VEXFI-84697 format. One line per field, with one value per residue: residue number from 1; residue in three letters; y, x, z of N, C-alpha, C in turn. Coordinates in nm, 3 decimals. Example, Ala and Ser with C-alpha at 12.3 -4.5 7.8 and 13.67 -1.06 7.14 Angstrom:
nr [1 2]
rest [Ala Ser]
n.y [-0.569 -0.225]
n.x [1.319 1.285]
n.z [0.780 0.708]
ca.y [-0.450 -0.106]
ca.x [1.230 1.367]
ca.z [0.780 0.714]
c.y [-0.330 0.003]
c.x [1.320 1.290]
c.z [0.780 0.787]
***
This chain:
nr [1 2 3 4 5 6 7 8 9 10 11 12 13 14 15 16 17 18 19 20 21 22 23 24 25 26 27 28 29 30 31 32 33 34 35 36 37 38 39 40 41 42 43 44 45 46 47 48 49 50 51 52 53 54 55 56 57 58 59 60 61 62 63 64 65 66 67 68 69 70 71 72 73 74 75 76 77 78 79 80 81 82 83 84 85 86 87 88 89 90 91 92 93 94 95 96 97 98 99 100 101 102 103 104 105 106 107 108 109 110 111 112 113 114 115 116 117 118 119 120 121 122 123 124 125 126 127 128 129 130 131 132 133 134 135 136 137 138 139 140 141 142 143]
rest [Met Asn Ser Pro Ala Phe Ala Arg Pro Pro Ser Trp Arg Ile Ala Arg Leu Arg Arg Arg His Arg Leu Ile Ser Leu Thr Pro Leu Ile Asp Val Val Phe Ile Leu Leu Val Phe Phe Met Leu Ala Ser Ser Phe Leu Asp Trp Arg Ser Ile Val Leu Ser Ala Pro Ser Ala Gly Ala Ala Ser Ala Ala Met Glu Gly Thr Leu Leu Val Glu Val Arg Pro Arg Gly Leu Arg Leu Ser Gly Arg Pro Leu Thr Leu Glu Ala Leu Glu Ser Arg Val Arg Ser Arg Leu Ala Asp Lys Pro Asp Gln Ala Ile Phe Val Lys Pro Ala Ala Gly Val Pro Leu Gln Arg Ala Val Ala Val Leu Asp Arg Leu Thr Ala Ala Gly Ala Thr Arg Leu Ser Leu Ile Arg Asp Arg Thr Arg]
n.y [-0.104 0.076 0.382 0.579 0.843 0.888 0.876 0.872 1.159 1.137 1.139 1.324 1.535 1.632 1.696 1.932 2.100 2.173 2.312 2.536 2.707 2.799 2.976 3.309 3.631 3.910 4.162 4.284 4.364 4.533 4.736 4.866 4.944 5.142 5.318 5.410 5.545 5.756 5.882 5.976 6.153 6.357 6.442 6.499 6.824 7.033 7.298 7.559 7.619 7.954 8.107 8.318 8.547 8.626 8.826 8.889 9.237 9.359 9.483 9.741 9.808 9.768 9.957 10.157 10.126 10.103 10.419 10.693 10.493 10.357 10.229 9.977 9.871 9.592 9.512 9.310 9.447 9.665 9.906 10.065 10.351 10.435 10.470 10.563 10.535 10.373 10.324 10.089 10.156 10.433 10.407 10.307 10.528 10.713 10.600 10.600 10.883 10.937 10.774 10.937 11.137 11.010 10.759 10.515 10.452 10.293 10.003 9.836 9.597 9.494 9.230 9.173 8.984 8.693 8.804 8.723 8.537 8.577 8.864 8.988 8.914 9.083 9.345 9.375 9.294 9.512 9.756 9.716 9.773 10.001 10.090 10.031 9.891 9.827 9.601 9.492 9.242 9.201 9.091 9.077 9.092 8.937 8.765]
n.x [0.065 0.205 0.183 0.256 0.195 0.210 0.452 0.750 0.974 1.309 1.590 1.798 1.654 1.535 1.726 1.823 1.604 1.603 1.828 1.783 1.617 1.815 1.967 2.072 1.944 2.083 1.979 1.760 1.975 2.140 1.940 1.884 2.135 2.184 1.943 2.038 2.258 2.132 1.991 2.224 2.319 2.158 2.091 2.377 2.569 2.692 2.768 3.019 3.287 3.334 3.649 3.756 4.007 4.291 4.494 4.751 4.823 5.173 5.254 5.317 5.182 4.930 4.861 4.887 4.702 4.461 4.401 4.189 3.967 3.639 3.497 3.283 3.122 2.928 2.734 2.602 2.368 2.333 2.461 2.769 2.913 3.212 3.276 3.041 2.654 2.422 2.157 2.044 1.942 1.998 2.268 2.305 2.259 2.423 2.670 2.632 2.639 2.870 3.018 2.965 3.136 3.378 3.453 3.581 3.613 3.751 3.591 3.542 3.423 3.338 3.226 3.101 3.173 2.947 2.766 2.528 2.584 2.399 2.294 2.551 2.599 2.309 2.463 2.642 2.505 2.357 2.537 2.681 2.445 2.443 2.648 2.911 3.262 3.474 3.495 3.561 3.570 3.645 3.832 3.839 4.161 4.198 4.014]
n.z [0.010 -0.074 -0.197 -0.461 -0.494 -0.200 -0.128 0.022 -0.017 -0.134 0.059 -0.030 -0.100 0.083 0.276 0.100 0.075 0.364 0.362 0.184 0.355 0.560 0.462 0.497 0.433 0.295 0.224 0.448 0.622 0.478 0.392 0.664 0.735 0.537 0.565 0.830 0.727 0.611 0.805 0.951 0.764 0.736 1.032 1.072 1.113 0.911 0.901 0.838 1.068 1.187 1.314 1.572 1.513 1.754 1.907 2.162 2.288 2.381 2.717 2.679 2.435 2.510 2.708 2.542 2.359 2.534 2.583 2.479 2.442 2.495 2.790 2.863 3.102 3.209 3.513 3.720 3.801 3.672 3.400 3.312 3.145 3.093 3.410 3.443 3.528 3.343 3.123 2.883 2.652 2.656 2.657 2.392 2.232 2.355 2.257 1.952 1.890 1.963 1.769 1.538 1.567 1.608 1.404 1.410 1.660 1.929 2.155 2.457 2.643 2.948 3.144 3.458 3.720 3.763 3.609 3.370 3.070 2.860 2.929 2.851 2.541 2.500 2.514 2.353 2.108 2.092 2.106 1.853 1.682 1.710 1.542 1.633 1.529 1.625 1.840 2.123 2.420 2.725 3.000 3.383 3.575 3.812 3.845]
ca.y [-0.007 0.185 0.428 0.661 0.988 0.929 0.836 0.973 1.216 1.094 1.243 1.435 1.650 1.720 1.842 2.034 2.207 2.253 2.425 2.650 2.772 2.824 3.110 3.454 3.702 4.033 4.262 4.340 4.436 4.645 4.822 4.893 5.027 5.253 5.401 5.479 5.642 5.862 5.951 6.063 6.226 6.434 6.491 6.625 6.967 7.080 7.424 7.604 7.728 8.084 8.127 8.465 8.527 8.718 8.869 8.932 9.278 9.349 9.550 9.871 9.855 9.758 10.067 10.295 10.095 10.187 10.584 10.725 10.417 10.369 10.114 9.969 9.735 9.526 9.481 9.264 9.551 9.785 9.933 10.167 10.372 10.515 10.493 10.659 10.451 10.416 10.228 10.002 10.232 10.543 10.347 10.316 10.664 10.778 10.567 10.626 11.011 10.948 10.724 11.052 11.237 10.933 10.613 10.401 10.432 10.163 9.980 9.761 9.570 9.397 9.205 9.143 8.822 8.665 8.856 8.600 8.541 8.655 9.002 9.044 8.950 9.184 9.488 9.394 9.362 9.705 9.848 9.668 9.814 10.160 10.135 9.990 9.802 9.761 9.581 9.386 9.200 9.195 9.047 9.074 9.000 8.922 8.622]
ca.x [0.007 0.256 0.154 0.375 0.146 0.222 0.560 0.799 1.068 1.428 1.654 1.883 1.561 1.492 1.848 1.822 1.490 1.670 1.936 1.731 1.573 1.894 2.009 2.032 1.935 2.142 1.889 1.723 2.078 2.172 1.841 1.908 2.267 2.117 1.845 2.120 2.321 2.031 1.952 2.337 2.333 2.029 2.122 2.484 2.568 2.812 2.874 3.159 3.251 3.433 3.689 3.819 4.181 4.310 4.639 4.756 4.929 5.230 5.195 5.327 5.111 4.819 4.815 4.854 4.557 4.361 4.382 4.067 3.897 3.565 3.505 3.141 3.130 2.855 2.766 2.445 2.244 2.327 2.558 2.814 3.006 3.343 3.252 2.872 2.563 2.320 2.042 2.068 1.907 2.112 2.434 2.325 2.255 2.561 2.780 2.585 2.695 3.040 3.056 2.930 3.259 3.495 3.386 3.695 3.605 3.749 3.499 3.616 3.342 3.391 3.146 3.138 3.132 2.816 2.664 2.495 2.645 2.289 2.309 2.681 2.538 2.240 2.496 2.729 2.455 2.330 2.672 2.714 2.345 2.504 2.752 3.026 3.291 3.582 3.433 3.647 3.567 3.774 3.782 3.896 4.247 4.147 3.918]
ca.z [0.008 -0.047 -0.345 -0.541 -0.448 -0.060 -0.122 0.096 -0.079 -0.125 0.161 -0.046 -0.119 0.240 0.290 0.023 0.139 0.470 0.343 0.150 0.448 0.625 0.400 0.583 0.327 0.309 0.178 0.554 0.666 0.378 0.409 0.776 0.688 0.419 0.676 0.925 0.679 0.579 0.944 0.991 0.688 0.815 1.147 1.098 1.062 0.779 0.896 0.846 1.160 1.181 1.444 1.576 1.610 1.896 1.951 2.300 2.257 2.430 2.780 2.663 2.371 2.568 2.758 2.426 2.308 2.594 2.585 2.420 2.447 2.581 2.858 2.887 3.218 3.256 3.608 3.747 3.862 3.564 3.293 3.346 3.046 3.184 3.519 3.530 3.511 3.260 3.049 2.774 2.568 2.691 2.617 2.248 2.178 2.346 2.156 1.804 1.901 1.978 1.656 1.457 1.596 1.586 1.340 1.435 1.809 2.015 2.279 2.533 2.734 3.044 3.214 3.606 3.742 3.790 3.457 3.261 2.929 2.729 2.875 2.765 2.437 2.459 2.505 2.213 2.001 2.120 2.054 1.695 1.618 1.727 1.488 1.632 1.480 1.701 1.971 2.250 2.520 2.854 3.133 3.521 3.589 3.945 3.860]
c.y [0.116 0.298 0.527 0.835 1.025 0.886 0.906 1.038 1.180 1.213 1.346 1.570 1.730 1.801 1.949 2.172 2.271 2.356 2.541 2.766 2.843 2.962 3.222 3.536 3.859 4.125 4.332 4.440 4.554 4.769 4.930 4.996 5.145 5.350 5.459 5.578 5.765 5.952 6.041 6.160 6.383 6.505 6.557 6.720 6.989 7.162 7.468 7.675 7.802 8.062 8.275 8.460 8.655 8.727 8.942 9.064 9.279 9.455 9.713 9.922 9.841 9.903 10.198 10.261 10.152 10.341 10.620 10.582 10.427 10.234 10.106 9.821 9.715 9.435 9.414 9.346 9.684 9.773 10.059 10.203 10.465 10.564 10.544 10.567 10.488 10.312 10.195 10.100 10.373 10.512 10.348 10.430 10.740 10.733 10.595 10.772 11.031 10.871 10.809 11.104 11.140 10.790 10.504 10.400 10.289 10.078 9.912 9.727 9.461 9.409 9.152 9.019 8.852 8.691 8.728 8.668 8.629 8.810 9.038 9.064 9.037 9.319 9.491 9.383 9.496 9.782 9.839 9.744 9.967 10.192 10.105 9.884 9.744 9.740 9.493 9.365 9.153 9.122 9.064 9.009 8.938 8.771 8.495]
c.x [0.112 0.257 0.249 0.347 0.190 0.333 0.689 0.935 1.215 1.505 1.737 1.768 1.557 1.598 1.845 1.737 1.542 1.723 1.894 1.678 1.673 1.962 1.953 2.018 2.006 2.059 1.819 1.855 2.116 2.075 1.847 2.028 2.218 2.022 1.926 2.232 2.275 2.014 2.099 2.361 2.240 2.068 2.282 2.472 2.719 2.814 2.991 3.178 3.389 3.531 3.741 3.946 4.184 4.467 4.647 4.832 5.050 5.164 5.235 5.216 4.971 4.748 4.798 4.698 4.443 4.334 4.289 3.963 3.746 3.524 3.354 3.154 2.963 2.831 2.604 2.346 2.272 2.428 2.634 2.926 3.106 3.311 3.104 2.774 2.460 2.227 2.107 2.061 2.015 2.280 2.409 2.330 2.379 2.683 2.779 2.643 2.822 3.102 3.038 3.077 3.406 3.442 3.493 3.709 3.622 3.677 3.542 3.494 3.369 3.263 3.191 3.131 3.000 2.698 2.660 2.521 2.546 2.301 2.411 2.659 2.474 2.304 2.589 2.632 2.372 2.445 2.699 2.548 2.367 2.609 2.876 3.073 3.432 3.537 3.570 3.595 3.639 3.717 3.843 4.010 4.251 4.062 4.029]
c.z [0.013 -0.209 -0.372 -0.476 -0.280 -0.051 -0.074 0.006 -0.087 -0.003 0.122 -0.081 0.004 0.277 0.214 0.043 0.286 0.457 0.273 0.226 0.565 0.598 0.466 0.465 0.389 0.301 0.338 0.645 0.595 0.400 0.568 0.800 0.612 0.535 0.787 0.854 0.637 0.710 0.953 0.922 0.719 0.931 1.149 1.064 0.996 0.794 0.898 0.965 1.177 1.370 1.456 1.615 1.653 1.903 2.037 2.309 2.394 2.595 2.780 2.564 2.453 2.615 2.650 2.391 2.409 2.589 2.462 2.370 2.550 2.671 2.882 3.011 3.242 3.363 3.633 3.776 3.709 3.488 3.334 3.199 3.104 3.272 3.552 3.439 3.436 3.221 2.928 2.665 2.546 2.612 2.457 2.174 2.204 2.272 2.035 1.809 1.889 1.866 1.555 1.457 1.555 1.543 1.415 1.584 1.892 2.113 2.348 2.640 2.801 3.150 3.350 3.623 3.832 3.691 3.400 3.122 2.826 2.743 2.856 2.599 2.404 2.435 2.381 2.124 1.987 2.033 1.873 1.638 1.618 1.605 1.532 1.570 1.528 1.871 2.073 2.374 2.585 2.948 3.261 3.503 3.708 3.933 3.793]
***
């Protein structure tokens, strides 16, 4: 009663079928690598970061450079221009009038200890809006 329709296939066919199912496809791996590549290309930033070149003057040159400059002190409780307290709006108008007389006026901005960076940047923005081009950010030597 061994009919050919119910006959068991030869053992070599079974081995070949098992081997076919054991193959690992590389397509999903390639898909994952491609998705990671696209993700990192989109997430990366290729900006051209610009640096500021600074040169430290000698002691004699520093004292000569300080003459005729405006000193803006950014303090936790307000601003001072050459030792006199004033508001941000008044600072902009005074600097604008000073730059009308002397367009190449050098301005030093000196933030005090404990002043948030955003406040110092706001002062620099106002000075730039007033037309200042020679701005320098200085720090206190005691810190």
